[in-house]
N, C-alpha and C positions, 0 to 999 in steps of 0.2 A: 146286670147284663140281661138282656132280653134273648130268650132262647126259644126255638120252636117246641111245641108239645110233642111228646113221644108217648106211646103206650105204656112205657115203664113209669111215667109220672102220673098215671090216670088216678090213683087215690089222692095224691096231693092236689091234683087239679080239681077233683071233685070236692075236696074240703074247702079250697079257696072259692070255688063256685057256690058252695053252700052259704056263703055269706051275702050273696045277692038275694033280694027279697023274694024273687020269683023262682028261686032254685032250691028252696027248702026241702021238698019232697024228693026222696031217693029215686023214685022212678023217673021223675023230671030231670034230675041230675044225670042219670044214666042216658036218658035220651039225648040231653044236650051234649054229653061227651060223644056219643055215637055220631051225632051230626057233625061235630068237629072232625071225627076220624074218617068219616065217609064222603063228605061233600068237600071237594077241592076248593070251593069259593068260601067256605068257613075255616078260618084259621085261628089257631090258639097258640098264644105265647105265654111263657112263664118268666117271671123276674127272679134272677138268682143273685144273691149276694154272699160272698164267701162260698160256703157249701149248702147254703140254705135257700130254698125257693119260697119267697115270701109274697109274691104278687102273681096276678094273671090278668090277661088282656086278650080278648077274643073278639072277632069281628067277621063281617061278611064283605068280600071283595065283590061289590056290586057290578062293576064294569071296569073298563080300562082306567078310569079316573077316579073312582069313589070307593072309599072304605067307610062302612058304618060299624062303629064299636058297639057290640051288644053285651060285652061283659067286661067289667074291669073291678078288681078286687085286690085288697091288700089284707094280709094277715093283721087281726086287730092289734097284736103286740108291737106291729111295726108301723102303725098309722101315724100321720102327722109328721112324717119324715121326708116328705116329698117323693115317695116311691111312685105314687100314681102319676105325678108330673114327669118322673123320669121315665116311666114306662110309655107314656104318650110321646115324649120327646125322642125316645129310642125308635119307636114305630115311625115317626115322622122321618127320622134319619135313615131308616131301612127302605122306605118308600117315598122318597122326596118328591116324585112325580105325581102322587096321589093326594086328592082332597080328602081328609079325614073329618067324619061327622060322627054323632053319637045318635043312638035311638032314644026313645022316651024315657026308658029306665036308667040310662047311663048319662043322660045329658047334663044333669046338675053337676055330677061329679067330674065329668069330662071338662065342663066349662071352668072348673076350679083349677083344671090341670094345664090349661093352655094359656 
């Protein structure tokens, strides 16, 4: 299930974000989380199965029609189970009127998910 990020999930979100190649540095991670918390156009979602949060998907709502995914990450112990695909599908279901794209960093994984 895709859920909206809340401050109480900050450490989990930072852990999942740290699997992104450009998010390894702690200061960079903190800046990214602050961006999601402070900018209403940046939205972060977590993927929850049972009681565990095992995935993350974040993007920028560019305008009325477009979402660009900037972050998509799955806990390594849960990879190759279709979770990335499920996150993208769930986002499309939440925002059926939006065109969803990926940035340069997430495009390869995103295209495997669609």
